VEXZAZA-326016 format. One record per residue (C-alpha): x, y, z; residue number from 1. Coordinates in steps of 0.02 Angstrom, whole numbers. Layout:
<rs>
R    east   north      up    k
R       X       Y       Z  NUM
...
</rs>
This chain:
<rs>
R    east   north      up    k
R       0       0       0    1
R      64     173     -42    2
R      61     335      55    3
R    -110     409      21    4
R     -76     595      34    5
R      62     722      61    6
R      63     906     110    7
R     203    1029      71    8
R     161    1164     197    9
R     277    1306     140   10
R     214    1295     -39   11
R      35    1284      21   12
R      43    1448     119   13
R     135    1533     -23   14
R      -4    1480    -141   15
R    -136    1546     -21   16
R     -45    1714      -8   17
R     -29    1732    -196   18
R    -212    1684    -218   19
R    -267    1812     -88   20
R    -170    1951    -176   21
R    -247    1903    -343   22
R    -421    1894    -269   23
R    -408    2066    -190   24
R    -343    2137    -353   25
R    -493    2062    -444   26
R    -385    1974    -572   27
R    -504    1825    -575   28
R    -667    1794    -663   29
R    -783    1922    -737   30
R    -913    2043    -674   31
R   -1095    1995    -651   32
R   -1045    1812    -633   33
R   -1219    1765    -571   34
R   -1289    1811    -741   35
R   -1152    1738    -849   36
R   -1081    1565    -877   37
R    -901    1626    -885   38
R    -808    1464    -852   39
R    -816    1286    -918   40
R    -956    1202    -817   41
R   -1009    1370    -747   42
R    -879    1405    -614   43
R    -704    1357    -564   44
R    -769    1243    -427   45
R    -840    1132    -565   46
R   -1011    1135    -481   47
R   -1124    1143    -635   48
R   -1233    1262    -536   49
R   -1336    1414    -586   50
R   -1403    1536    -456   51
R   -1538    1590    -577   52
R   -1717    1550    -527   53
R   -1826    1632    -660   54
R   -1860    1460    -734   55
R   -1927    1353    -592   56
R   -2029    1199    -552   57
R   -2192    1291    -583   58
R   -2157    1363    -756   59
R   -2026    1248    -832   60
R   -2163    1163    -935   61
R   -2179    1327   -1032   62
R   -2001    1326   -1099   63
R   -1990    1356   -1287   64
R   -1850    1368   -1414   65
R   -1781    1546   -1407   66
R   -1651    1530   -1545   67
R   -1552    1401   -1643   68
R   -1378    1427   -1715   69
R   -1312    1308   -1849   70
R   -1123    1298   -1868   71
R   -1142    1229   -2044   72
R    -999    1104   -2036   73
R   -1068     938   -1973   74
R    -983     786   -2051   75
R   -1118     654   -2055   76
R   -1010     527   -2147   77
R    -878     530   -2009   78
R   -1000     545   -1862   79
R    -943     718   -1809   80
R    -986     778   -1634   81
R   -1002     934   -1527   82
R    -963     906   -1343   83
R    -937    1089   -1301   84
R   -1004    1172   -1145   85
R   -1001    1353   -1206   86
R    -952    1502   -1101   87
R   -1056    1661   -1091   88
R    -977    1828   -1043   89
R   -1059    1999   -1049   90
R   -1194    1947   -1172   91
R   -1080    1848   -1289   92
R   -1082    1659   -1305   93
R    -922    1572   -1360   94
R    -925    1394   -1427   95
R    -845    1272   -1547   96
R    -908    1178   -1700   97
R    -888     997   -1759   98
R    -738    1052   -1866   99
R    -659    1146   -1718  100
R    -707    1320   -1775  101
R    -729    1445   -1634  102
R    -875    1567   -1642  103
R    -951    1710   -1543  104
R   -1139    1737   -1538  105
R   -1255    1867   -1468  106
R   -1315    1766   -1318  107
R   -1489    1844   -1326  108
R   -1524    1807   -1508  109
R   -1399    1677   -1568  110
R   -1337    1795   -1704  111
R   -1158    1764   -1762  112
R   -1028    1895   -1717  113
R    -871    1808   -1782  114
R    -800    1637   -1824  115
R    -619    1576   -1824  116
R    -561    1422   -1920  117
R    -396    1355   -1849  118
R    -361    1262   -2011  119
R    -343    1428   -2102  120
R    -198    1476   -1987  121
R     -91    1327   -2039  122
R      27    1324   -2188  123
R     -26    1213   -2332  124
R     104    1079   -2295  125
R      38    1061   -2116  126
R    -148    1050   -2151  127
R    -144     863   -2185  128
R     -69     840   -2010  129
R    -211     931   -1922  130
R    -288     822   -1786  131
R    -477     841   -1785  132
R    -499     811   -1599  133
R    -655     830   -1493  134
R    -671     998   -1403  135
R    -770    1012   -1240  136
R    -748    1196   -1202  137
R    -645    1356   -1196  138
R    -565    1470   -1068  139
R    -595    1657   -1055  140
R    -473    1785    -979  141
R    -475    1973    -961  142
R    -364    2102    -878  143
R    -520    2210    -851  144
R    -435    2348    -950  145
R    -492    2298   -1124  146
R    -386    2143   -1156  147
R    -504    1993   -1174  148
R    -445    1824   -1236  149
R    -517    1654   -1281  150
R    -404    1501   -1263  151
R    -440    1335   -1344  152
R    -350    1186   -1419  153
R    -369    1122   -1596  154
R    -255     988   -1663  155
R     -90     998   -1570  156
R    -100    1186   -1545  157
R    -159    1297   -1404  158
R    -234    1456   -1477  159
R    -260    1629   -1402  160
R    -395    1733   -1488  161
R    -453    1911   -1463  162
R    -624    1885   -1384  163
R    -696    2038   -1473  164
R    -638    1997   -1650  165
R    -589    1812   -1656  166
R    -416    1859   -1722  167
R    -263    1766   -1655  168
R    -159    1865   -1530  169
R       6    1888   -1624  170
R     111    1908   -1466  171
R      53    1742   -1394  172
R     173    1601   -1438  173
R     204    1593   -1625  174
R      76    1703   -1714  175
R     -59    1663   -1587  176
R     -29    1480   -1549  177
R      82    1364   -1448  178
R     129    1187   -1499  179
R      75    1068   -1360  180
R     217     950   -1406  181
R     342    1074   -1336  182
R     398    1083   -1156  183
R     364     904   -1103  184
R     545     864   -1061  185
R     579     740   -1200  186
R     556     730   -1388  187
R     373     690   -1422  188
R     363     778   -1590  189
R     301     620   -1677  190
R     176     573   -1542  191
R      -6     616   -1518  192
R     -35     768   -1406  193
R    -190     876   -1400  194
R    -317     941   -1273  195
R    -502     899   -1274  196
R    -546     995   -1115  197
R    -506    1178   -1084  198
R    -376    1243    -965  199
R    -417    1345    -810  200
R    -365    1524    -773  201
R    -271    1575    -616  202
R    -224    1759    -617  203
R    -116    1775    -773  204
R     -87    1588    -793  205
R    -178    1464    -904  206
R    -159    1290    -826  207
R    -173    1154    -958  208
R    -188     966    -965  209
R    -182     858   -1121  210
R    -248     707   -1210  211
R    -115     583   -1265  212
R    -112     413   -1347  213
R    -170     268   -1237  214
R     -56     144   -1324  215
R     127     113   -1282  216
R     192     256   -1391  217
R     119     392   -1281  218
R     181     562   -1227  219
R     185     601   -1040  220
R      34     694    -972  221
R     128     829    -877  222
R      26     980    -821  223
R      88    1149    -882  224
R      46    1329    -839  225
R      63    1457    -979  226
R      79    1645    -967  227
R     -86    1708   -1040  228
R       1    1852   -1127  229
R     156    1771   -1201  230
R     120    1584   -1206  231
R     280    1546   -1111  232
R     277    1398    -992  233
R     289    1464    -813  234
R     283    1297    -721  235
R     265    1111    -754  236
R     212     968    -642  237
R     280     798    -691  238
R     136     674    -680  239
R     265     537    -710  240
R     392     589    -578  241
R     574     627    -614  242
R     716     562    -503  243
R     708     644    -332  244
R     525     693    -349  245
R     381     628    -245  246
R     313     468    -323  247
R     472     421    -417  248
R     495     264    -311  249
R     320     201    -356  250
R     394     147    -524  251
R     507      -6    -510  252
R     602      42    -667  253
R     709     195    -628  254
R     702     248    -812  255
R     513     238    -831  256
R     499     428    -832  257
R     599     432    -994  258
R     482     317   -1089  259
R     310     290   -1011  260
R     166     404   -1059  261
R      -8     447   -1001  262
R     -56     495    -822  263
R    -134     648    -903  264
R    -262     776    -843  265
R    -372     753    -997  266
R    -537     802    -915  267
R    -489     978    -858  268
R    -474    1057    -685  269
R    -565    1132    -537  270
R    -498    1269    -424  271
R    -513    1339    -249  272
R    -471    1514    -304  273
R    -462    1596    -132  274
R    -335    1469     -72  275
R    -242    1463    -237  276
R    -262    1274    -258  277
R    -293    1189    -425  278
R    -359    1011    -429  279
R    -331     882    -566  280
R    -395     704    -587  281
R    -275     601    -691  282
R    -291     460    -814  283
R    -203     293    -815  284
R     -25     263    -873  285
R      -2     188   -1045  286
R     -24      54   -1106  287
R    -197      50   -1027  288
R    -221    -138   -1010  289
R     -47    -214    -984  290
R      75    -151    -853  291
R     223    -268    -873  292
R     328    -124    -941  293
R     280      -8    -796  294
R     287    -113    -638  295
R     240     -29    -475  296
R      92      75    -418  297
R     129     208    -551  298
R     105     378    -469  299
R      27     494    -518  300
R     -83     391    -633  301
R    -265     381    -571  302
R    -230     514    -439  303
R    -324     663    -373  304
R    -194     802    -364  305
R    -196     964    -266  306
R     -66    1086    -332  307
R     -15    1262    -287  308
R     -92    1355    -433  309
R      45    1489    -433  310
R     194    1371    -434  311
R     135    1195    -478  312
R     203    1126    -315  313
R     121     968    -248  314
R      10     995     -94  315
R     -71     823     -79  316
R    -127     675    -184  317
R    -231     517    -173  318
R    -221     369    -293  319
R    -389     287    -326  320
R    -321     136    -424  321
R    -149      58    -401  322
R     -60      -4    -558  323
R    -214      22    -666  324
R    -241    -107    -805  325
R    -428     -72    -830  326
R    -426     101    -912  327
R    -491     168    -746  328
R    -452     351    -779  329
R    -529     477    -662  330
R    -655     542    -789  331
R    -692     717    -724  332
R    -611     850    -616  333
R    -669     845    -435  334
R    -818     952    -386  335
R    -785    1072    -243  336
R    -919    1055    -108  337
R    -953    1096      74  338
R   -1006     970     207  339
R   -1059    1004     386  340
R    -990     888     519  341
R   -1019     912     705  342
R   -1070    1093     679  343
R    -915    1130     575  344
R    -914    1165     388  345
R    -782    1066     294  346
R    -727    1130     124  347
R    -716     967      29  348
R    -710     892    -145  349
R    -812     753    -222  350
R    -733     635    -349  351
R    -845     515    -446  352
R    -755     373    -536  353
R    -781     258    -683  354
R    -802     115    -560  355
R    -954     199    -485  356
R    -875     255    -321  357
R    -889     427    -243  358
R    -735     485    -146  359
R    -748     635     -28  360
R    -593     726      35  361
R    -554     879     137  362
R    -494     990      -5  363
R    -362    1076     102  364
R    -269     930     181  365
R    -325     780      77  366
R    -401     684     223  367
R    -545     570     173  368
R    -713     615     249  369
R    -757     429     260  370
R    -647     278     291  371
R    -565     201     137  372
R    -521      17     146  373
R    -379     -64      51  374
R    -470    -224       4  375
R    -384    -383     -58  376
R    -417    -409    -243  377
R    -375    -546    -370  378
R    -196    -514    -426  379
R    -135    -673    -508  380
R    -117    -636    -694  381
R     -95    -758    -837  382
R       1    -624    -934  383
R     188    -643    -937  384
R     278    -503    -845  385
R     122    -430    -764  386
R     124    -393    -576  387
R     -39    -325    -507  388
R     -73    -237    -344  389
R    -140    -358    -211  390
R    -255    -223    -140  391
R    -361     -80    -206  392
R    -444      68    -115  393
R    -633      63     -91  394
R    -729     198       5  395
R    -839     131     146  396
R    -962     273     111  397
R   -1053     350      23  398
R   -1135     201     -60  399
R   -1078     180    -241  400
R   -1188     250    -379  401
R   -1133     112    -498  402
R   -1167     -74    -479  403
R   -1010    -161    -415  404
R   -1061    -344    -434  405
R   -1141    -432    -581  406
R   -1211    -606    -566  407
R   -1138    -719    -699  408
R   -1262    -765    -835  409
R   -1369    -611    -797  410
R   -1453    -571    -964  411
R   -1555    -428   -1035  412
R   -1736    -485   -1008  413
R   -1796    -395   -1165  414
R   -1693    -503   -1284  415
R   -1774    -630   -1400  416
R   -1744    -809   -1345  417
R   -1614    -844   -1480  418
R   -1514    -690   -1428  419
R   -1526    -740   -1245  420
R   -1446    -906   -1288  421
R   -1308    -820   -1387  422
R   -1269    -706   -1239  423
R   -1266    -854   -1120  424
R   -1144    -945   -1234  425
R   -1031    -792   -1234  426
R   -1042    -784   -1044  427
R    -978    -963   -1034  428
R    -822    -918   -1133  429
R    -771    -780   -1011  430
R    -693    -779    -839  431
R    -812    -756    -693  432
R    -853    -573    -659  433
R    -770    -507    -502  434
R    -711    -340    -437  435
R    -540    -291    -508  436
R    -529    -453    -609  437
R    -359    -463    -698  438
R    -369    -442    -888  439
R    -341    -614    -962  440
R    -317    -713   -1122  441
R    -487    -793   -1094  442
R    -573    -625   -1071  443
R    -658    -535    -926  444
R    -820    -439    -905  445
R    -786    -262    -845  446
R    -926    -170    -757  447
R    -976     -31    -735  448
R    -816      32    -822  449
R    -666      43    -870  450
R    -692      87   -1044  451
R    -839     210   -1031  452
R    -928     231    -865  453
R    -996     231    -725  454
R    -959     419    -713  455
R    -898     503    -871  456
R    -821     667    -926  457
R    -985     762    -902  458
R    -950     766    -715  459
R   -1061     797    -564  460
R   -1177     943    -521  461
R   -1178    1017    -345  462
R   -1312    1124    -263  463
R   -1231    1236    -129  464
R   -1403    1276     -57  465
R   -1451    1097     -15  466
R   -1277    1014     -18  467
R   -1344     884    -139  468
R   -1234     809    -276  469
R   -1301     737    -439  470
R   -1206     608    -543  471
R   -1261     538    -710  472
R   -1180     372    -752  473
R   -1171     223    -870  474
R   -1193      41    -827  475
R   -1127     -48    -979  476
R   -1031    -211    -975  477
R    -872    -223   -1077  478
R    -761    -369   -1125  479
R    -573    -357   -1108  480
R    -481    -497   -1194  481
R    -292    -494   -1209  482
R    -209    -552   -1369  483
R     -25    -605   -1381  484
R      80    -505   -1503  485
R     231    -556   -1605  486
R     388    -458   -1558  487
R     410    -311   -1674  488
R     591    -363   -1702  489
R     525    -511   -1803  490
R     599    -494   -1978  491
R     480    -468   -2123  492
R     609    -524   -2253  493
R     536    -633   -2391  494
R     362    -601   -2327  495
R     227    -503   -2416  496
R     158    -331   -2386  497
R      -6    -415   -2336  498
R      82    -518   -2201  499
R     169    -363   -2135  500
R       9    -262   -2144  501
R     -87    -389   -2041  502
R      48    -391   -1908  503
R      61    -202   -1902  504
R    -129    -188   -1892  505
R    -127    -306   -1743  506
R       9    -204   -1660  507
R     -59     -28   -1689  508
R    -243     -38   -1737  509
R    -327    -192   -1664  510
R    -345    -125   -1487  511
R    -468       5   -1553  512
R    -545     -72   -1709  513
R    -544    -255   -1655  514
R    -477    -413   -1736  515
R    -627    -415   -1854  516
R    -602    -230   -1899  517
R    -784    -196   -1854  518
R    -739     -60   -1728  519
R    -850     -15   -1582  520
R    -902     131   -1470  521
R    -803     283   -1534  522
R    -701     180   -1655  523
R    -774     156   -1831  524
R    -776      -1   -1934  525
R    -632     -18   -2057  526
R    -723    -143   -2167  527
R    -741     -74   -2343  528
R    -648      84   -2292  529
R    -572      82   -2467  530
R    -738     151   -2528  531
R    -706     305   -2423  532
R    -519     335   -2438  533
R    -395     318   -2579  534
R    -212     287   -2536  535
R    -167     473   -2531  536
R    -311     511   -2412  537
R    -270     359   -2307  538
R     -87     410   -2285  539
R    -144     585   -2237  540
R    -258     508   -2105  541
R    -115     403   -2036  542
R      -6     558   -2025  543
R    -135     671   -1943  544
R    -248     561   -1839  545
R    -431     603   -1815  546
R    -530     623   -1653  547
R    -498     464   -1551  548
R    -368     404   -1677  549
R    -189     461   -1639  550
R     -63     510   -1772  551
R      49     372   -1840  552
R     170     492   -1924  553
R     312     405   -1832  554
R     290     249   -1940  555
R     406     224   -2088  556
R     337     242   -2265  557
R     352      54   -2296  558
R     253      18   -2138  559
R     114     137   -2193  560
R     109      52   -2363  561
R      96    -118   -2279  562
R     -49     -61   -2169  563
R    -134      17   -2320  564
R    -116    -143   -2420  565
R    -212    -236   -2285  566
R    -345    -109   -2234  567
R    -378     -40   -2408  568
R    -365    -214   -2486  569
R    -240    -171   -2625  570
R    -205    -337   -2715  571
R     -64    -266   -2822  572
R      32    -218   -2665  573
R     -16    -363   -2552  574
R      81    -494   -2651  575
R     244    -396   -2660  576
R     387    -452   -2547  577
R     410    -344   -2393  578
R     582    -312   -2322  579
R     584    -207   -2163  580
R     715     -76   -2135  581
R     831    -104   -1987  582
R     773      22   -1859  583
R     781      37   -1671  584
R     616      34   -1578  585
R     594      91   -1400  586
R     585     -72   -1301  587
R     449       4   -1192  588
R     337       8   -1346  589
R     370    -173   -1388  590
R     226    -250   -1290  591
R     189    -437   -1285  592
R      -1    -408   -1277  593
R    -139    -296   -1339  594
R    -329    -302   -1322  595
R    -453    -372   -1445  596
R    -537    -204   -1470  597
R    -648     -94   -1361  598
R    -787    -221   -1353  599
R    -956    -194   -1272  600
R   -1046    -348   -1210  601
R   -1191    -344   -1334  602
R   -1321    -462   -1405  603
R   -1317    -513   -1589  604
R   -1436    -369   -1632  605
R   -1325    -244   -1541  606
R   -1427    -226   -1381  607
R   -1344    -224   -1209  608
R   -1315    -403   -1151  609
R   -1344    -370    -966  610
R   -1505    -314    -879  611
R   -1550    -129    -867  612
R   -1541       8    -813  613
R   -1399      53    -930  614
R   -1395     236    -882  615
R   -1440     318    -716  616
R   -1456     483    -627  617
R   -1412     482    -441  618
R   -1442     614    -308  619
R   -1335     615    -149  620
R   -1363     714      11  621
R   -1181     752      54  622
R   -1228     801     232  623
R   -1276     620     268  624
R   -1186     530     126  625
R   -1349     446      78  626
R   -1424     420     -94  627
R   -1589     516     -95  628
R   -1651     454    -262  629
R   -1590     358    -414  630
R   -1682     343    -579  631
R   -1650     275    -755  632
R   -1594     410    -876  633
R   -1645     407   -1059  634
R   -1676     261   -1174  635
R   -1614     187   -1336  636
R   -1728     219   -1486  637
R   -1765      33   -1502  638
R   -1822      33   -1319  639
R   -1937     185   -1332  640
R   -2086      89   -1263  641
R   -1986      46   -1107  642
R   -1911     218   -1073  643
R   -1956     217    -888  644
R   -1859      56    -859  645
R   -1701      47    -961  646
R   -1596     204    -958  647
R   -1459     224   -1087  648
R   -1275     268   -1100  649
R   -1256     455   -1078  650
R   -1117     581   -1111  651
R   -1120     759   -1048  652
R   -1166     824    -876  653
R   -1312     901    -784  654
R   -1339    1078    -718  655
R   -1433    1112    -556  656
R   -1519    1279    -526  657
R   -1585    1386    -385  658
R   -1755    1367    -470  659
R   -1765    1188    -406  660
R   -1720    1104    -570  661
R   -1592     984    -641  662
R   -1565    1003    -828  663
R   -1480     867    -930  664
R   -1474     806   -1110  665
R   -1333     678   -1137  666
R   -1439     532   -1200  667
R   -1453     448   -1372  668
R   -1642     476   -1379  669
R   -1610     657   -1429  670
R   -1700     742   -1284  671
R   -1660     873   -1154  672
R   -1748     850    -987  673
R   -1782     946    -827  674
R   -1805     850    -664  675
R   -1863     910    -494  676
R   -1699     915    -400  677
R   -1777     856    -236  678
R   -1879     709    -301  679
R   -1809     661    -472  680
R   -1981     684    -550  681
R   -1976     724    -736  682
R   -2054     897    -759  683
R   -2011     940    -940  684
R   -1929     870   -1094  685
R   -1902     928   -1272  686
R   -1838     850   -1432  687
R   -1671     911   -1500  688
R   -1616     915   -1683  689
R   -1478     791   -1636  690
R   -1430     713   -1469  691
R   -1348     836   -1349  692
R   -1192     743   -1291  693
R   -1134     896   -1195  694
R   -1169     993   -1035  695
R   -1298    1135   -1043  696
R   -1252    1315   -1002  697
R   -1375    1427    -907  698
R   -1365    1617    -909  699
R   -1471    1773    -914  700
R   -1471    1906   -1048  701
R   -1569    2068   -1037  702
R   -1660    2000    -886  703
R   -1709    1836    -969  704
R   -1644    1664    -921  705
R   -1584    1543   -1056  706
R   -1536    1359   -1061  707
R   -1424    1317   -1209  708
R   -1362    1146   -1265  709
R   -1245    1091   -1406  710
R   -1331     961   -1515  711
R   -1191     872   -1606  712
R   -1247     690   -1600  713
R   -1125     569   -1681  714
R   -1095     457   -1530  715
R   -1181     288   -1505  716
R   -1222     278   -1690  717
R   -1335     430   -1683  718
R   -1351     558   -1825  719
R   -1228     702   -1820  720
R   -1289     881   -1798  721
R   -1223    1059   -1800  722
R   -1343    1155   -1689  723
R   -1339    1253   -1527  724
R   -1516    1267   -1460  725
R   -1569    1394   -1328  726
R   -1730    1379   -1227  727
R   -1819    1516   -1130  728
R   -1990    1558   -1063  729
R   -2111    1642   -1185  730
R   -2123    1831   -1180  731
R   -2305    1813   -1127  732
R   -2252    1742    -957  733
R   -2207    1875    -828  734
R   -2023    1858    -787  735
R   -1952    1855    -611  736
R   -1791    1951    -586  737
</rs>
């Protein structure tokens, strides 16, 4: 068992002093914050809360569409998405489009003010290397003297735009952008680095995380703070510790920091601004599912971090999964909350996890508010070189919001009899389900996640009036099956391009697209992809990456041709002899195993194999730690007649309001809903032009309250969209101010 938290008192007080100076000088935030939505998820405490009460439990049924803005760049063929939670400042709404354009709208009317296309800022020879990543939001900064900036990431670049014009700030970085590959302490120029979640502002610093590859060839996920004016890096925190740093001895290999990647703050940050503390929740170390090349508990992977926002110094940490081999990233930044104990108010944080647990810590000193047990878990692996942790931390309370145990042979009761039999046969081929079951060659059932869920990147909503916390979650079973790989040093001499292409596909592509190339979840099928891409387009895709797909620009030209011969089915190339060049490969990337794709446990017709509910909404009273209510959330279109029973996978968070409401979209049925925050009763719902896999923003403009949601669709095989839809009460209803 490792040390669970650490304080560095001198740095802590220095951070508090700097924060106090900044707070007094009003260098944070924006004016009229109660009317705006100036920060990703509403506020820096990541509470998803609006103090507005004009729309309430009595009139919410009267909500109507106030305006719709179409970005005009949905890519229906490639299942484009919008996951952006927009920010609203002084009557202007800032958001992003499916193609990563940034726009500014009149927040009252939805009328376009300006639009910036990051692709236009790149030279022609770089445009084919542009990574079309997902964007979940932006950061706004002002000096309150006329300088207003919008920061966002597109491809591998961090951009700074003039908030009034949309023009890049020429004095920031190189002509308005900074390359996120730079400043990570080692050469990662050929590796995948981007940012899907926005950074967070502290005084004149922009604190940024990153999204990196989840395979072996991954960049480190170090956290960096940039000067908002110049783009210079002011501090860096090594999430994979260097020699002499806290956590270095949690890696058995003393050189792991030179090679291992991941442990990245991909979901963003929360901040206690008065104390000057920034909080990050980190992902797993790469490779996600095999840890034989990274023995040890692997700090700071899967950790909640508290850092001095001014300096990046470590204040405390807690690791929620030791030596993670289940893709158990912490999916969202912690939510800052307050809890009363024995007449005393404790400033705390709440951290929901993919496993369905809710951790509660004192946000100042890192002490858990409830006991956490290190429970014995299965740790004997059939994978050569793997050494698992014999214990894992489990909170005694609050009760988990996600189901922790699944009875073997439990089957979706709505399946036809033939499909039930097929699911049962699949069950018999897999290892028995158990908590923290080691990934195996036979295959394990992972529930509630791993892969996607319980909690997801939408995060929790917190009501400071009632001290209730709301978590939407998934309950989808996944199958992890490990597949042995041939060593990459195996010579390809006198073999064909097809043979080499199959082996390279297995090494680089199969973990996402599966052995059958049918894909799954966010990963598309590669069958008949030659109808979509010619060889030139395919090589450009390999070089650039796209959304969940990292760049493979590091591969040699002959390797790319071999992969193309297999995936594009090019007979004239497949039969040619393939002779590999003699090159050195990083031994840390030469793994003996991969996974057989990101595989949901589904029936033959594509329905969930296990019983519902498959998506839920849970309300906690943090004063008592008790679940107050829990209901299914959403439904799949083919289950529309059972919508009160099933729930569905959901992506995007909820927003709770002073008007007594909980607003959430997030579901594949294409609806936005409002629930009574005390009872969970559905009070209102409306159809959207495409599913809203995003978190709503709530603001007021000219005395009128609006609820806006990005409707991008694209996930879970839903149609893609390009709309932002705003709802408000009709003008005929008297408005409360």
